[in-house]
N, C-alpha and C positions, 0 to 999 in steps of 0.2 A: 668415425674412426674407420679408417682402413684394414680390410680381411688378408690384404695382402702377403703372404709368403714368406718366410727368410731360407732360401735352399742352396744348395749347393748343387751343380750338377757337375759331369763330368764330359759333356758332348757340346762343340765338339771339340772342347777343352777342358780346364778346371772354370766356373762360373760359378761366380759369388754372388748369387742375386738377394736384394731384399732392399729395404729403407735402412740408411743408416752404415751400409756393410761399407762407406769409404776407411771406417775407421779402422779396418781391416789391413789398407793399403802397405803399413809397413810390414807386417808380417808378410805377406802374398809378396815384397821387394824380398827380403829375404827367404824366403823357398825360394824364389828365381835364383837366388844364388847371385844378387847386388849386394853393394856396399854402397857406395856413389853412382845411384842414376841421374839420370841426363833425364829432367821431362821439358816432354814436349809439349805444347801446347797450341793455342795462335792467340793472337795479341789482346781480344777481346776479353778470351778469358784470366788470359796471364795476369792483368790486373782485378779479381774478383777476389773476396774472401776462399771460396773452396780451393783454390791455388795457392794461396795462402799458407791457411789451414793443413793443407796438404805436407807444404814443404815443412811446416811445421810438428808436423806429426811424425812425419820422418826424422826430424832432430830431434825430437826430444825420443827417439827410437834407439840413439847413436849413429844413424845413418848422414853420410854427405848425401847434396841432392845440389843441384843448380836447374835453373829454366832457360827454357830455349823458346823462344816464340817468334819467328821468324818466319812466319808460317802465312799465305795467301790462302782465301777460302781457295781458291783453286791451287793449292798449290804446283809450284814449278823447279824445273831443276835445278834453280840456284838455290832454292830454300835447301832442297835436301845435302847440297855441297856446304852452306853456311852452316849446315845442323852436325853432320859429319866433323867439320873444320870446330863446332864448340865442343862434341862428342871426346876427340882427339885432345882439345888443348885442357882438358876439364879433368883426364884421365879418369874417366866415366866408364861404368863395367857393364851395364845395360840401359836401358831407355822404360821410363814410362808414358807412355803413348798415351796422351788424357785431351780429351774433346769430342767433338766431333768426328765429320768424316775428313777435314782438313787436319786437326792435329791427330789423328787416329793414322791415319795414312801418310802424314811426314813421319811422326814418330816413326813409327813400322819401316818406310824406306831407310831412315836414318840408322836405324839398330840394324839391319839390313848390306848397308854401304858401308858401317863402319870399318870391314876388314876386306872390303874385297879389294882388287887393283884394276878392273878393268872398268870400262864405261857404263853407269845405270842403263844406257839403251840395250845392251849385250844380253839382259835378263828379261828382256820384254819376252811378254804370254804367249810366245808363240813354239811350237814345238815343244823339242827339247831344251829352248832354250837354258830352262833354270838350271840347271845341270853344268851350266857352267861356272855357278857361283863357287866359291870355299865356303864350305859350309862350318868349317871354324871361326870362319871370318863374322857370322852373325852373331850380334848381342840380344843377349836374352831379354823379354820385351813381355810386360805387364799394361795392358789396358784397360783406359777408364773413360767409358761412353760419358758425352754428357748431354746428347741427345738421341734421340729415339728414329733413327733412318737409315744411314750407311751399314750396321752391320759390319764395320770394316772390324769390328775388337773379335771377333769370331773369327774372321777371312785371312788368305791365308797369300792376300794382292795387296800391293797397293798402286794409286794412279795420281800419277805426275805427272804437267803438262809440259813437251818440251819448250822452253822459247825460242826457241830457232826457227820452229818447224807452226807453232799453234797448235799441237797436235796432242793428246790426250793420251796417255799410255798407259796399259797394266804390266807392273811389273811381279811378277812373278816366282816363289819360292813356299815350298812347304813347311819353313824353319821360321819364315814370316809370321805363322801362328802364333802368335802371344800364348806364352805359358801360361798367365791366370789373365782372370777379366773378373772387376767389378762392377756390378751392372746395379747403380743405387739409385731407383729411379727420383731421390727428391733434391741429386746432383741436378735436373731435367726441370724443376718445378718453375727454374727462374727464365727458361726459354722465353722469347718475344712469340706474340700469334704467331707469327710469316715464318719465323724457323720452325715451329711446330709442326705448323699445317706444311712445311715444305718437305720438312725429313720423314712423317708422317707418310706423304705422298711416294716419298722415295722406296721405303719400306714397301707401301703398295708394290710398288712398280717392280720388285725386286719380286717378291712372290709371284705374279699379276704374272711378267716372262715367263718366270721359273713355270711355272705351270702349263704354260704355253708351250713351251721349247719340247720340238718334238723327239728330243734324247732319252729311252727310255732310265730313266730313276727312280722308281715308284717311293723309295723314299725322299726323296726332295718333293718330289710331286706331293705327298702326304704333310711337309708339311708345310708345304708352298699355301695350301687349303686352309689348316689353321689358323698359319700367318695372318690370310686376308681378312679370316672370320674378325680375330681381334683388333685388327687397322677400323674395317669396316663397325665395329661396335667403338671403340672408345676414340677412335682421332676426332669425331665430334664433340666428344665430353670433353678431350684437354682443350680444345679450340674455345668450346663456352667457359670451362674453367678450367684453369694453368694448376690450378691447387691440388686438383682431383688426383690422390698420389698413388688411388688404386688403379684409375685409367691408364697412368704416365707408365706403369709398371708393365702394363700387358702391352704397351705401345714399344717397350724397349727387349722384350721377347719376341715382338712380330719384328722389332728391326733384325734381333739377332736371328730370327728362323730365315728369315728372308733371304740375309747374305747364307745362311747353310742353302737352304733350295735352289738358289742359283747355278752350286755345284752344276744343277741341271742344263742353267743353259739362258743367257740373256735375251733381248732382239732388238730391233728396231728401235723401241723407246730410249737404248740406251746408247744405239748407236748413233743415233742422230742427237740426242741431249749434248753425245761427251764434246762433239765441232762447236755446236754451237756455245755451250759453255766455254770451250777453252778460247773462242775466238770474238765473243759478248761480253764472258765473266759472267753470266747467270749462275742462280741456285741453281746447284744440279736437280735436287728432289722437285722444285718446284719447274724444274723445266721437262724432267720428266712427267708431270704431273699437267703440264700442257699437253705436250705431246700423244697424250696418252688413249684417248676414243680413236685419234686420229690414224693409230697405228693398229688400236683392234679393229675397224674396220680395215683396213687394207688385209688385215690377218684373216679375216671371217670368213670365205673359202677352209681354211684349215683348223679353225679353232670352234666354229661354230657347234659341231654334234658336244665337242669337250664341257664346252660353257654350259652345257642340260647340267650336265652335273654338277659344276661348280656353282649355277644358278641353286642347286637342291640344296648342297649343301650351305650355304648362306640365308637359304630360305627366304630367295629371291622370287617370284611367279616370273614367267616368261621366257627364259631360257636364256641365251645370249644378248636377246634384242633387253630384257629384265635387265642381264650384269652391267650391259651399256647404259641406257639408262641409270642406274646407281650409281655408275658413276659419274655421270655426266652431274647426278644431283650432288653429289658429295663435293666436286669441283664447285658448283655453284653455292652451294651454302657454307664450303671455309673459303670462300673469297678467292680461288684458283682461277686466272687471267686464264679467258677461253681461247684467246687468242695469243700467238707467238710474238705481236704488237705492243700484246700487256706486260711483256719480259721488256721492251726498247731492241728487240729482234726487227731488224730489215730483211727485206728481200733480195740486196746487193752482193749478198755474197752467196746466194741458193745453189748455185755450180760447185762450189766449191765447199759447203757443205755436205750435199749431196756426193762428191769426188770421196770424201773423209770418213762416210757413214756407210761406203760400205766395205771399206780397208779396214775400218774397227774390228778391234777383235771378240764385240759382241752379237757384232751380225750375223754371225753363221750360226746361231742358237734363233734366228730368227724362223719360225713356224712355214711363213712364205719366202722364199729365196728374195735377196734385196739387192737388186738392180738400182744403176744409177736412176733410170726414169723412174721406178716404183718407190725411191728416197724422194726424188722431186716431187713427186704427187701427191705424197705425205707431207712434205715442206710445205709447198704451197697452201694445202687442205688446212692445215694450221696457223696459216697467214690469214688465211681468207675465213675462218672458222666454218667449214663447209663439214660436217661430220657424215 
């Protein structure tokens, strides 16, 4: 019997958390002002009972609804364009972003672009570019995560790959934050182990990099600490027993916490993972997991003292080295590849990856300034397995 509570949160948006809360989707949709939503998800989820049941529930409540699922695991700009076309053709008045990171990001971006006249790249997360958008043209969003990793359900941005340049771009606007989020851990129970591990390690990477980032943001730093504790304690449990609903719930919380925390910044784990994912179509969370120890070693001069506090909070002996060893053991126990070769990533594009990494918007949050030479050093060690 799970002791997981059913609660409502209002931070950073309205979150309805608890087992079985998916039944409240029709009410949430109406509360967000929709009568004819477009449910955006990925092809793998589109044929599963959870999506059919969600649509049936909406229709039973007198709502019209349609499904759009032409979304790649790493969404590309043509997915967003096709989704906007479907949104307009169906006369929809809002979006239900339903799924893991790809469905959530694609849904949010479709809602964002549904009323814009400029190209999506004009709204990249650079300076005040977000002010170029027409806020009245952004459709309301209800988010329903079915994984516990990206935390995109509580984020104000979406990641999309530019097909022409093979680069991942972050598109940002405050109104991209979903109006209502339904976090129902029952939706994550059927996740394959690989996805469970990859998304859980993604949540850890978000918290870890947010904690390490040099920006002054003590609220995010505190959230990152608790998020890491939840991942360390619960990811091994769900990897061993996917039906552990309580542990699934704690991981959903950790995922949302990571996305809130990384307002403080991300770093080289993500700035290297983004080009690798764009060029090799690897799983984002698993790519983060592979890069994690190599980036920590690169950042050691800047984070070693801070990791004494982290080790104490997590109950790990040995300060920085103890945390690093715990991460290496967690990776090994979960079956995370130790090198990039385990993700079928070779070194033929190492220069390009390094060049893309240093201009990735997440690179600026790395505690040690990331140069091309530094990016190459990390990449090579991740190829060789040299921690």
